[in-house]
NURO-966123 format. One record per residue (C-alpha): residue in one letter; x, y, z. Coordinates in nm, 2 decimals. Example, Ala and Ser with C-alpha at 12.3 -4.5 7.8 and 13.67 -1.06 7.14 Angstrom:
REM residues 2
 type   east  north     up
    A   1.23  -0.45   0.78
    S   1.37  -0.11   0.71
//
This chain:
REM residues 643
 type   east  north     up
    M  -0.02   0.02  -0.01
    K   0.12   0.32  -0.08
    I   0.06   0.63   0.19
    T   0.13   0.97   0.08
    L   0.24   1.20   0.37
    K   0.19   1.55   0.40
    D   0.49   1.70   0.22
    G   0.40   1.47  -0.05
    S   0.66   1.20  -0.01
    V   0.50   0.81  -0.05
    K   0.61   0.54   0.17
    E   0.51   0.20   0.06
    Y   0.46  -0.11   0.30
    E   0.37  -0.47   0.20
    N   0.16  -0.50   0.50
    S  -0.08  -0.34   0.70
    M   0.03  -0.08   0.93
    S  -0.10   0.12   1.29
    V  -0.07   0.47   1.23
    I   0.20   0.51   1.52
    D   0.40   0.21   1.35
    I   0.40   0.46   1.03
    A   0.51   0.74   1.25
    K   0.79   0.53   1.42
    D   0.93   0.43   1.07
    I   0.91   0.78   0.98
    S   1.08   0.94   1.29
    E   1.16   0.80   1.62
    G   1.15   1.15   1.72
    L   0.79   1.24   1.56
    A   0.65   0.92   1.73
    R   0.73   1.04   2.06
    V   0.53   1.36   2.01
    A   0.24   1.21   1.79
    C  -0.07   1.24   1.92
    V  -0.36   1.13   1.66
    G  -0.34   1.07   1.29
    E  -0.57   1.20   1.00
    V  -0.63   0.98   0.71
    D  -0.77   1.08   0.44
    G  -0.91   1.40   0.58
    E  -1.04   1.16   0.91
    V  -0.91   1.21   1.23
    V  -0.83   0.87   1.38
    D  -0.67   0.70   1.67
    L  -0.29   0.61   1.69
    R  -0.37   0.27   1.71
    T  -0.57   0.26   1.42
    V  -0.45   0.01   1.13
    I  -0.43   0.17   0.79
    D  -0.47  -0.14   0.48
    H  -0.48   0.06   0.22
    D  -0.37   0.35  -0.03
    C  -0.44   0.70   0.16
    Q  -0.29   1.00   0.26
    L  -0.18   1.03   0.64
    N  -0.08   1.35   0.86
    I   0.07   1.27   1.18
    L  -0.08   1.52   1.42
    T   0.11   1.64   1.74
    F   0.02   1.88   1.99
    D   0.07   2.17   1.78
    S  -0.26   2.10   1.62
    D  -0.60   2.15   1.72
    E  -0.68   1.78   1.67
    G  -0.38   1.72   1.89
    K  -0.42   1.91   2.17
    H  -0.82   1.77   2.19
    A  -0.65   1.41   2.23
    F  -0.39   1.50   2.47
    R  -0.63   1.66   2.71
    H  -0.87   1.44   2.64
    T  -0.64   1.18   2.80
    A  -0.55   1.42   3.05
    S  -0.92   1.44   3.15
    H  -0.92   1.03   3.20
    I  -0.59   1.08   3.42
    L  -0.84   1.30   3.61
    A  -1.13   1.06   3.66
    Q  -0.90   0.75   3.71
    A  -0.76   0.95   4.01
    V  -1.08   1.05   4.19
    K  -1.20   0.68   4.16
    R  -0.88   0.60   4.33
    L  -0.93   0.86   4.59
    Y  -1.31   0.85   4.61
    P  -1.44   0.52   4.47
    E  -1.79   0.58   4.52
    T  -1.80   0.89   4.29
    K  -2.01   0.84   3.96
    L  -1.86   0.95   3.62
    A  -2.07   1.14   3.38
    I  -1.87   1.28   3.06
    G  -1.53   1.46   3.07
    P  -1.44   1.62   2.70
    S  -1.18   1.82   2.59
    I  -1.24   2.18   2.54
    D  -1.06   2.51   2.41
    N  -0.75   2.53   2.64
    G  -0.83   2.24   2.87
    F  -1.08   1.98   2.98
    Y  -1.34   1.93   3.26
    Y  -1.50   1.62   3.36
    D  -1.85   1.61   3.55
    M  -1.91   1.40   3.86
    E  -2.15   1.32   4.11
    K  -2.00   1.26   4.51
    D  -2.22   1.29   4.78
    T  -2.02   1.52   4.91
    P  -1.87   1.81   4.72
    F  -1.52   1.82   4.64
    T  -1.30   2.14   4.76
    Q  -0.99   2.33   4.68
    D  -0.78   2.06   4.95
    D  -0.91   1.75   4.69
    L  -0.81   1.93   4.40
    E  -0.46   1.95   4.54
    K  -0.53   1.57   4.66
    I  -0.62   1.46   4.31
    E  -0.33   1.65   4.16
    K  -0.08   1.44   4.32
    E  -0.23   1.12   4.25
    M  -0.26   1.21   3.88
    K   0.11   1.27   3.91
    K   0.16   0.92   4.00
    I  -0.08   0.75   3.74
    V   0.13   0.99   3.51
    K   0.46   0.81   3.64
    E   0.30   0.47   3.64
    N   0.32   0.55   3.21
    L   0.00   0.31   3.19
    E  -0.06   0.16   2.84
    I  -0.38   0.30   2.69
    T  -0.57   0.05   2.48
    S  -0.91   0.01   2.35
    F  -1.18  -0.26   2.30
    T  -1.53  -0.27   2.17
    K  -1.87  -0.49   2.32
    P  -2.21  -0.50   2.14
    R  -2.44  -0.22   2.30
    E  -2.66  -0.49   2.56
    E  -2.29  -0.62   2.72
    A  -2.18  -0.26   2.73
    I  -2.46  -0.12   2.94
    A  -2.43  -0.50   3.16
    F  -2.05  -0.39   3.20
    M  -2.11   0.00   3.30
    K  -2.38  -0.15   3.53
    E  -2.15  -0.35   3.73
    R  -1.92  -0.09   3.77
    N  -2.20   0.11   3.91
    E  -2.19   0.37   3.65
    P  -2.54   0.49   3.59
    Y  -2.45   0.80   3.39
    K  -2.23   0.59   3.15
    V  -2.50   0.33   3.13
    E  -2.78   0.63   3.07
    L  -2.54   0.75   2.74
    I  -2.53   0.38   2.62
    E  -2.90   0.35   2.63
    D  -2.97   0.65   2.40
    L  -2.75   0.50   2.15
    P  -2.89   0.25   1.84
    E  -2.96  -0.11   1.94
    D  -2.70  -0.25   1.68
    S  -2.41   0.00   1.81
    I  -2.09  -0.12   1.89
    I  -1.94   0.06   2.18
    S  -1.58   0.13   2.25
    F  -1.38   0.19   2.55
    Y  -1.04   0.27   2.65
    Q  -0.84   0.14   2.94
    Q  -0.54   0.26   3.15
    G  -0.43   0.01   3.40
    E  -0.78  -0.06   3.63
    F  -0.94   0.23   3.47
    V  -1.19   0.19   3.16
    D  -1.37   0.45   3.02
    L  -1.66   0.44   2.75
    C  -1.51   0.67   2.54
    A  -1.50   0.70   2.11
    G  -1.15   0.84   2.15
    P  -0.89   0.93   2.02
    H  -0.61   0.91   2.29
    L  -0.27   0.91   2.36
    M  -0.05   0.58   2.37
    T  -0.01   0.60   2.76
    T  -0.01   0.86   3.01
    K   0.33   0.94   3.01
    P   0.34   1.25   2.80
    V   0.08   1.43   3.02
    K   0.33   1.62   3.27
    A   0.20   1.94   3.23
    F  -0.13   1.97   3.39
    K  -0.32   2.15   3.65
    L  -0.67   2.15   3.76
    T  -0.78   2.49   3.76
    S  -1.15   2.54   3.94
    I  -1.49   2.33   4.04
    A  -1.80   2.48   3.93
    G  -2.17   2.31   3.94
    A  -2.32   2.18   3.61
    Y  -2.66   2.02   3.59
    W  -2.65   1.65   3.40
    R  -2.68   1.70   3.04
    G  -2.72   2.10   3.08
    D  -3.12   2.04   3.19
    E  -3.18   2.24   3.53
    H  -3.44   1.92   3.62
    N  -3.14   1.68   3.61
    Q  -2.88   1.57   3.88
    M  -2.63   1.89   3.97
    L  -2.29   1.69   3.93
    T  -1.95   1.90   4.01
    R  -1.74   1.99   3.73
    I  -1.36   1.98   3.78
    Y  -1.20   2.23   3.51
    G  -0.80   2.16   3.41
    T  -0.56   2.22   3.15
    A  -0.24   2.05   2.98
    F   0.03   2.10   2.76
    T   0.33   1.92   2.68
    K   0.59   2.17   2.84
    K   0.60   2.31   3.19
    A   0.69   2.64   3.05
    E   0.38   2.63   2.82
    L   0.19   2.54   3.13
    D   0.33   2.83   3.36
    A   0.27   3.11   3.05
    Y  -0.08   2.99   3.05
    L  -0.15   3.03   3.40
    T   0.00   3.36   3.38
    M  -0.19   3.44   3.12
    M  -0.51   3.33   3.32
    E  -0.43   3.53   3.61
    E  -0.38   3.85   3.41
    A  -0.74   3.74   3.28
    K  -0.88   3.75   3.65
    K  -0.75   4.11   3.71
    R  -0.92   4.21   3.33
    D  -1.22   4.06   3.45
    H  -1.51   4.27   3.28
    R  -1.75   4.22   3.51
    K  -1.49   4.31   3.80
    L  -1.39   4.61   3.62
    G  -1.74   4.71   3.52
    K  -1.84   4.79   3.84
    E  -1.57   4.95   3.94
    L  -1.54   5.17   3.66
    G  -1.95   5.24   3.70
    L  -1.99   5.11   3.38
    F  -2.25   4.83   3.37
    M  -2.44   4.63   3.65
    M  -2.66   4.31   3.64
    R  -2.97   4.23   3.86
    E  -3.12   3.98   4.03
    E  -3.45   4.15   3.88
    G  -3.32   4.06   3.50
    P  -3.07   3.78   3.49
    G  -2.89   3.81   3.16
    F  -3.04   4.18   3.06
    P  -2.74   4.43   3.15
    F  -2.82   4.76   3.27
    F  -2.58   5.03   3.12
    L  -2.49   5.31   3.34
    P  -2.40   5.63   3.28
    K  -2.01   5.60   3.22
    G  -2.11   5.28   3.06
    M  -2.34   5.46   2.82
    V  -2.09   5.69   2.72
    L  -1.87   5.42   2.60
    K  -2.15   5.24   2.43
    N  -2.28   5.60   2.25
    T  -1.92   5.68   2.15
    L  -1.92   5.31   1.99
    L  -2.20   5.36   1.81
    D  -2.12   5.72   1.68
    Y  -1.78   5.52   1.55
    W  -2.00   5.27   1.36
    R  -2.26   5.49   1.21
    E  -1.98   5.70   1.07
    I  -1.76   5.44   0.87
    H  -2.09   5.28   0.73
    E  -2.19   5.62   0.65
    K  -1.87   5.65   0.43
    A  -1.92   5.30   0.34
    G  -2.23   5.36   0.16
    Y  -2.47   5.25   0.40
    V  -2.82   5.31   0.51
    E  -2.92   5.28   0.83
    I  -3.26   5.12   0.95
    S  -3.47   5.03   1.23
    T  -3.73   4.75   1.25
    P  -3.95   4.67   1.53
    I  -3.85   4.47   1.81
    M  -4.20   4.23   1.80
    L  -4.34   4.09   1.47
    S  -4.59   3.81   1.40
    R  -4.55   3.47   1.39
    H  -4.61   3.43   1.00
    L  -4.28   3.60   0.94
    W  -4.08   3.42   1.16
    E  -4.25   3.06   1.04
    T  -4.18   3.26   0.66
    S  -3.81   3.33   0.77
    G  -3.78   2.91   0.93
    H  -3.71   3.08   1.26
    W  -4.00   2.98   1.41
    D  -3.95   2.59   1.35
    H  -3.53   2.57   1.43
    Y  -3.52   2.87   1.69
    K  -3.84   2.88   1.88
    E  -3.68   2.74   2.23
    N  -3.47   3.05   2.19
    M  -3.75   3.34   2.13
    Y  -3.91   3.51   2.38
    T  -4.30   3.46   2.21
    T  -4.64   3.64   2.32
    V  -4.96   3.65   2.23
    I  -5.16   3.99   2.12
    D  -5.54   3.99   1.99
    D  -5.52   3.61   1.96
    Q  -5.24   3.59   1.74
    D  -4.88   3.48   1.81
    F  -4.58   3.73   1.82
    A  -4.20   3.67   1.92
    I  -3.96   3.92   2.02
    K  -3.70   3.92   1.73
    P  -3.41   3.68   1.80
    M  -3.23   3.82   1.47
    N  -3.28   4.12   1.27
    C  -3.26   3.98   0.94
    P  -3.64   3.92   0.85
    G  -3.72   4.27   0.93
    G  -3.47   4.36   0.69
    V  -3.61   4.17   0.48
    L  -3.92   4.33   0.48
    V  -3.81   4.69   0.40
    Y  -3.66   4.57   0.11
    E  -3.96   4.41   0.01
    S  -4.16   4.72   0.08
    E  -4.10   4.90  -0.28
    P  -3.99   4.77  -0.62
    R  -3.64   4.73  -0.68
    S  -3.41   4.79  -0.99
    Y  -3.06   4.66  -1.08
    R  -2.99   5.06  -1.06
    D  -3.06   5.00  -0.66
    L  -2.80   4.74  -0.64
    P  -2.63   4.66  -0.41
    L  -2.82   4.76  -0.12
    R  -2.65   4.80   0.21
    M  -2.85   4.85   0.51
    G  -2.72   4.91   0.83
    E  -2.90   4.82   1.19
    L  -2.84   4.85   1.54
    G  -3.11   4.64   1.65
    L  -3.17   4.53   1.97
    V  -3.25   4.14   1.98
    H  -3.36   3.89   2.28
    R  -3.26   3.55   2.30
    H  -3.36   3.28   2.56
    E  -2.98   3.18   2.71
    K  -2.99   2.91   3.02
    S  -2.94   3.08   3.31
    G  -2.60   2.85   3.37
    Q  -2.44   3.00   3.08
    L  -2.50   3.37   3.15
    H  -2.20   3.55   3.19
    G  -2.17   3.92   3.24
    L  -2.18   4.10   2.92
    M  -2.04   3.80   2.72
    R  -2.35   3.60   2.72
    V  -2.66   3.81   2.79
    R  -3.06   3.81   2.69
    C  -3.08   4.10   2.54
    F  -2.80   4.27   2.30
    T  -2.73   4.53   2.01
    Q  -2.61   4.36   1.72
    D  -2.45   4.55   1.50
    D  -2.61   4.43   1.20
    A  -2.61   4.45   0.78
    H  -2.76   4.34   0.51
    I  -2.66   4.37   0.16
    F  -2.91   4.29  -0.13
    M  -2.68   4.23  -0.45
    T  -2.66   4.08  -0.80
    P  -2.45   3.78  -0.84
    E  -2.19   3.98  -1.01
    Q  -2.12   4.22  -0.76
    I  -2.08   3.91  -0.47
    R  -1.73   3.94  -0.45
    D  -1.70   4.31  -0.45
    E  -1.90   4.32  -0.17
    I  -1.73   4.07   0.06
    K  -1.42   4.24   0.01
    G  -1.58   4.60   0.13
    V  -1.70   4.42   0.43
    A  -1.40   4.24   0.51
    G  -1.21   4.56   0.46
    L  -1.45   4.75   0.68
    I  -1.42   4.47   0.94
    D  -1.03   4.49   0.94
    Q  -1.05   4.89   0.98
    V  -1.25   4.82   1.31
    Y  -1.02   4.59   1.45
    S  -0.71   4.75   1.31
    L  -0.82   5.07   1.53
    F  -0.81   4.89   1.85
    G  -0.51   4.69   1.82
    F  -0.66   4.36   1.79
    K  -0.47   4.08   1.55
    Y  -0.70   3.86   1.38
    H  -0.75   3.54   1.16
    V  -0.99   3.44   0.94
    E  -1.14   3.10   0.88
    L  -1.40   3.02   0.55
    S  -1.65   2.77   0.62
    T  -1.83   2.53   0.36
    R  -2.10   2.38   0.31
    P  -2.26   2.15   0.56
    D  -2.42   1.81   0.52
    D  -2.72   1.97   0.63
    S  -2.80   2.25   0.38
    M  -3.06   2.43   0.16
    G  -3.01   2.53  -0.19
    S  -2.89   2.42  -0.54
    D  -2.54   2.27  -0.58
    E  -2.49   2.54  -0.79
    D  -2.60   2.81  -0.56
    W  -2.31   2.70  -0.33
    E  -2.02   2.64  -0.57
    L  -2.06   3.03  -0.68
    A  -2.13   3.16  -0.33
    T  -1.80   2.94  -0.17
    D  -1.59   3.05  -0.48
    S  -1.72   3.42  -0.44
    L  -1.62   3.42  -0.06
    R  -1.28   3.28  -0.12
    G  -1.24   3.48  -0.42
    A  -1.27   3.81  -0.22
    L  -1.01   3.65   0.07
    D  -0.74   3.54  -0.22
    D  -0.79   3.89  -0.39
    L  -0.75   4.07  -0.05
    G  -0.43   3.87   0.03
    L  -0.58   3.70   0.36
    D  -0.47   3.43   0.48
    Y  -0.74   3.18   0.61
    V  -0.81   2.83   0.70
    V  -1.09   2.63   0.55
    N  -1.40   2.49   0.80
    E  -1.51   2.19   0.58
    G  -1.90   2.15   0.65
    D  -1.90   2.42   0.88
    G  -2.11   2.70   0.70
    A  -2.46   2.77   0.80
    F  -2.72   2.58   0.65
    Y  -2.83   2.83   0.40
    G  -2.49   2.96   0.28
    P  -2.11   2.98   0.34
    K  -1.91   3.24   0.59
    I  -1.62   3.39   0.67
    D  -1.55   3.46   1.07
    F  -1.31   3.65   1.20
    H  -1.16   3.55   1.52
    L  -0.95   3.83   1.69
    E  -0.65   3.79   1.94
    D  -0.71   4.05   2.26
    S  -0.41   4.19   2.45
    I  -0.33   3.87   2.64
    G  -0.36   3.60   2.38
    R  -0.73   3.50   2.41
    T  -0.93   3.46   2.10
    W  -1.32   3.59   2.06
    Q  -1.51   3.53   1.72
    C  -1.68   3.84   1.65
    G  -1.71   3.94   1.28
    T  -1.87   3.70   1.02
    I  -1.98   3.74   0.67
    Q  -2.25   3.48   0.59
    L  -2.43   3.48   0.20
    D  -2.75   3.37   0.17
    F  -2.98   3.24  -0.09
    Q  -3.26   3.09   0.08
    L  -3.40   3.40   0.28
    P  -3.45   3.57  -0.06
    L  -3.63   3.27  -0.22
    R  -3.79   3.22   0.12
    F  -3.95   3.57   0.08
    D  -3.96   3.59  -0.27
    L  -3.76   3.89  -0.32
    H  -3.69   4.05  -0.67
    Y  -3.53   4.33  -0.88
    T  -3.57   4.41  -1.19
    G  -3.23   4.31  -1.42
    A  -3.12   4.55  -1.70
    D  -3.32   4.27  -1.92
    G  -3.63   4.39  -1.79
    E  -3.67   4.06  -1.61
    K  -3.72   3.97  -1.25
    H  -3.42   3.83  -1.07
    R  -3.40   3.69  -0.74
    P  -3.12   3.93  -0.52
    I  -2.85   3.73  -0.34
    M  -2.81   3.88   0.04
    I  -2.51   3.92   0.29
    H  -2.53   3.92   0.63
    R  -2.26   4.07   0.83
    V  -2.16   4.21   1.18
    A  -1.84   4.38   1.28
    F  -1.89   4.44   1.64
    G  -2.12   4.08   1.70
    S  -2.31   4.18   2.01
    I  -2.20   4.55   2.07
    E  -2.24   4.43   2.45
    R  -2.01   4.15   2.41
    F  -1.77   4.37   2.24
    I  -1.73   4.60   2.51
    G  -1.70   4.32   2.76
    I  -1.41   4.25   2.52
    L  -1.27   4.59   2.53
    I  -1.28   4.61   2.88
    E  -1.05   4.28   2.93
    H  -0.86   4.42   2.63
    F  -0.75   4.76   2.75
    A  -0.81   4.61   3.10
    G  -1.06   4.92   3.17
    A  -0.77   5.16   3.05
    F  -0.94   5.30   2.72
    P  -0.79   5.47   2.47
    T  -0.84   5.86   2.49
    W  -1.12   5.86   2.25
    L  -1.34   5.65   2.41
    A  -1.25   5.68   2.80
    P  -1.64   5.79   2.97
    V  -1.41   6.04   3.19
    Q  -1.10   6.21   2.93
    V  -0.96   6.44   3.17
    E  -0.99   6.45   3.58
    V  -0.93   6.88   3.68
    I  -0.75   6.83   4.03
    P  -0.72   7.19   4.20
    I  -0.42   7.17   4.47
    S  -0.65   7.35   4.71
    D  -0.99   7.52   4.77
    K  -0.87   7.86   4.66
    H  -0.77   7.72   4.33
    M  -1.13   7.59   4.26
    E  -1.22   7.91   4.06
    Y  -0.98   7.86   3.81
    G  -0.98   7.49   3.79
    N  -1.36   7.54   3.68
    K  -1.28   7.79   3.42
    V  -1.04   7.50   3.31
    L  -1.34   7.28   3.31
    E  -1.55   7.49   3.12
    A  -1.30   7.54   2.86
    L  -1.24   7.18   2.83
    K  -1.63   7.09   2.79
    A  -1.64   7.36   2.55
    A  -1.41   7.19   2.33
    G  -1.60   6.90   2.34
    I  -1.39   6.69   2.61
    R  -1.53   6.48   2.85
    A  -1.40   6.60   3.19
    E  -1.48   6.63   3.56
    I  -1.32   6.80   3.85
    D  -1.24   6.66   4.20
    G  -1.34   6.96   4.44
    R  -1.30   6.72   4.75
    A  -1.12   6.86   5.04
    E  -0.87   6.56   4.99
    K  -0.47   6.50   4.96
    M  -0.33   6.57   4.61
    G  -0.17   6.23   4.62
    Y  -0.51   6.04   4.71
    K  -0.68   6.25   4.42
    I  -0.46   6.13   4.18
    R  -0.45   5.78   4.31
    E  -0.81   5.76   4.25
    A  -0.82   5.90   3.89
    Q  -0.53   5.66   3.82
    L  -0.79   5.37   3.95
    Q  -1.04   5.51   3.74
    K  -0.81   5.42   3.44
    I  -0.84   5.85   3.35
    P  -0.63   5.93   3.06
    Y  -0.53   6.27   3.17
    M  -0.51   6.47   3.52
    L  -0.48   6.81   3.47
    V  -0.36   7.00   3.83
    V  -0.37   7.36   3.87
    G  -0.28   7.60   4.13
    G  -0.17   7.96   4.17
    K   0.13   7.91   3.91
    E  -0.06   7.73   3.66
    E  -0.34   8.01   3.67
    E  -0.07   8.28   3.64
    N   0.07   8.15   3.31
    E  -0.31   8.03   3.19
    A  -0.15   7.63   3.20
    V  -0.22   7.33   3.32
    S   0.02   7.09   3.50
    V  -0.07   6.74   3.32
    R  -0.03   6.39   3.44
    S  -0.11   6.13   3.20
    R  -0.19   5.76   3.19
    F   0.10   5.74   2.90
    K   0.42   5.94   3.03
    G   0.31   6.02   3.43
    D   0.42   6.38   3.45
    E   0.42   6.53   3.15
    G   0.47   6.86   3.29
    Q   0.31   7.23   3.27
    I   0.17   7.31   2.91
    K  -0.05   7.60   2.81
    L  -0.42   7.53   2.82
    D  -0.47   7.61   2.50
    D  -0.19   7.39   2.39
    F  -0.37   7.09   2.58
    L  -0.64   7.15   2.45
    A  -0.56   7.13   2.09
    S  -0.34   6.81   2.20
    I  -0.62   6.63   2.31
    K  -0.86   6.72   2.03
    Q  -0.62   6.59   1.76
    E  -0.61   6.27   1.99
    I  -0.97   6.24   2.00
    A  -0.99   6.31   1.62
    T  -0.77   6.07   1.51
    R  -0.86   5.79   1.76
    E  -0.50   5.75   1.83
    N  -0.47   5.46   2.04
    R  -0.15   5.59   2.25
    K   0.08   5.36   2.42
    V   0.22   5.39   2.79
    E   0.54   5.50   2.82
    K   0.60   5.41   3.15
    E   0.44   5.29   3.48
    E   0.22   5.49   3.63
    E   0.28   5.56   4.03
    K   0.21   5.28   4.20
//
């Protein structure tokens, strides 16, 4: 058989070979770091035996699939350690997740932080034992009996949900056996750099009517240095938590009276409105018109759009005059009605309609998280209606606009192109045109991208933008989706140059995504220290004493007259205290004013960027800060603030 490797080279073997043996034949070093194989695009266990010509890629921890297998193995080591220490514990599920893994378990007395230390110690023993990991299968009925005998009711329930003719796979390491589809590493030995990070509650299968389980989270890396770097990043992330900073900086609050419904406070509204002003400015320049559609529309609309059948469990509904209505979870059907409201010609296209629409989605209470996961949010939608010939240029225009937004805030990003899923609507021709248009636009722009085969929406392919914040975390925000289906469902038309009716093609796109979530990301990205143009309070005036209040107020009025967001600290406190308070509020500039400043019509400037900048004429300071705000400069810190 011929095995074609990633670099195009070909290996020939007379007999069947396992993936791990082929890896050893290529290089002992490769075999040592191999996590999984990829055969003809399908991720497989290293134990998988190959008996036919194929393309083979040996994947290490550097790949997403390799990380998944490595951390999935770590979750089994965690479960084995728990069963050794607390044999009465019932195991549920233990998958790998982004940046780590978890295992859900039922134990009569909840786990504590002290327990985590004991479990970690036992995990280290299991790693040191270098246990071989093997797999085996059983028919469904035997598998059920096997797990009943081991007193694992959650595993039994999982198997019972599978079809009767299923062959069930298990993985074993030492005395420990777990129901699992894999893949896993060959032994426990490589999982040396790991850490159990936290404990949480989790309902079995995410249903609040089910048993509450304990979820133990952890992470694992191949090297201690990588683990240490990750843990340092997580510590930094705690300091930047937008919920903590949002409260300290007076930006927003959450209340029990409205779980998942954020309250924006005065300073938070300044921040939000400044973002929205920027959004309107760049969209107007890019040729968009702004619309606003109702927050609640009839069931008939949502049936036509498909949301009533496919999304109803996430929608809030009500009855008015004996008719069903739904609060909108998305803006697109309303945008379609605006398009439909008058006859359209090819001369009207492309028609770019932007909407800052408030949408509501029912999220489970356990999934709510500050501004990152809420039940109502403002989506910066835009819907573009166009001819087939215009697709490529419109995609390029949207990608350029999203690049402009992310670059302004200092975000790096990477791009993913998601193609047709198995469960999709539309003709092969439509999908081919749509996918080729997206790919062509990305190629024209020279953007590097990864293809996610089969991960598109059911109605069309999409481009996703994953931004990276200042401490290396990634967030999926911007998206561009091509849609042939809504124009078809709503029977939309335009009159072509030939005088005939034609169906438009629709783009759904967001740049910020959810405004609320984007604000949460910005809070954490900047650690609450926003660029001057975005800061709720841009300048704090600090009179040295009461006798300088008059000049302080004069400076304040001059700032406000120039459109600067400014406050004055007139409290009878020491200067050092006032300066420290302004620093804690992350205010970009402090203007200290006393007798000398008044005499010279000047201010003594202390900034977040350089510390003490010395005395400057008030007019010169006004000109400088106005320029900084107008250009939306992201001024960098040149030295540490005084502690």
